[in-house]
C-alpha positions in Angstrom: 168.7 214.5 24.6 171.1 216.6 22.4 171.9 220.8 23.0 169.6 221.0 19.9 166.8 219.4 21.7 167.5 221.2 24.9 167.1 224.7 22.8 163.9 223.8 21.0 162.5 222.8 24.3 163.2 226.2 25.7 162.0 228.0 22.2 158.9 226.1 22.2 158.1 227.1 25.9 158.7 230.8 25.0 156.1 230.6 22.1 153.1 229.0 24.6 153.9 231.8 27.1 155.0 229.1 29.7 159.4 230.5 29.7 160.1 231.0 33.0 163.1 232.1 35.2 165.0 228.9 35.1 165.9 229.2 38.9 162.3 229.1 40.1 160.0 226.4 40.3 158.1 226.1 37.6 155.0 224.7 39.3 155.0 227.9 41.1 155.8 230.0 38.1 153.5 228.5 35.6 150.2 227.7 38.3 148.2 230.5 35.9 148.5 228.8 32.4 149.6 224.9 33.0 148.1 222.3 35.4 150.4 221.2 38.2 151.1 217.9 36.2 152.1 220.1 33.2 154.4 222.4 35.3 156.0 219.6 37.0 156.7 217.8 33.3 158.4 221.0 32.4 160.3 221.2 35.8 161.5 217.8 35.2 162.4 218.5 31.5 164.4 221.7 32.9 166.1 219.7 35.4 167.3 217.3 32.8 168.6 220.2 30.7 170.3 221.9 33.4 171.9 218.7 34.6 173.3 217.8 31.0 175.8 220.2 31.4 175.8 220.9 27.6 178.2 223.6 26.2 176.0 227.1 25.6 178.6 228.4 23.7 178.2 232.5 23.6 175.2 232.0 26.2 177.1 230.4 29.2 173.9 228.4 30.5 170.2 227.6 29.6 169.5 230.6 31.7 171.7 232.9 29.7 169.9 231.2 26.2 166.5 232.0 27.9 167.6 235.4 28.6 169.2 236.4 24.9 165.5 234.7 23.6 163.3 236.9 25.9 165.2 239.6 24.8 164.9 239.3 21.1 168.8 238.6 20.6 168.1 235.2 19.2 166.3 237.0 16.4 169.1 239.2 15.5 171.7 236.5 15.8 169.6 234.8 13.3 168.8 237.8 11.1 172.9 238.6 11.0 173.7 235.3 9.1 173.2 235.1 5.3 170.8 232.2 4.6 172.7 229.6 1.9 171.1 229.0 -1.5 171.0 225.5 -1.0 171.7 223.1 1.9 173.2 220.2 -0.7 177.1 219.8 -0.4 178.8 220.1 -3.6 
């Protein structure tokens, strides 16, 4: 797993409506939307993400990334960058 994998995992949780405060327990937080097994798997994966100690840059940590995602700050960040016309190296 790398930082991008961790970010995409969190983004996928957000899109499913399963993003929760990462300091809390997933099993408790997701009991209304996920099975105990699903929530425990999510908790295990979040623990791996936190323990990986990636450099989250401007977000500081996975929790900061979640806050930015929840507040739609990532959309604003993405929209502020120009999209290249081609991805091919010249």
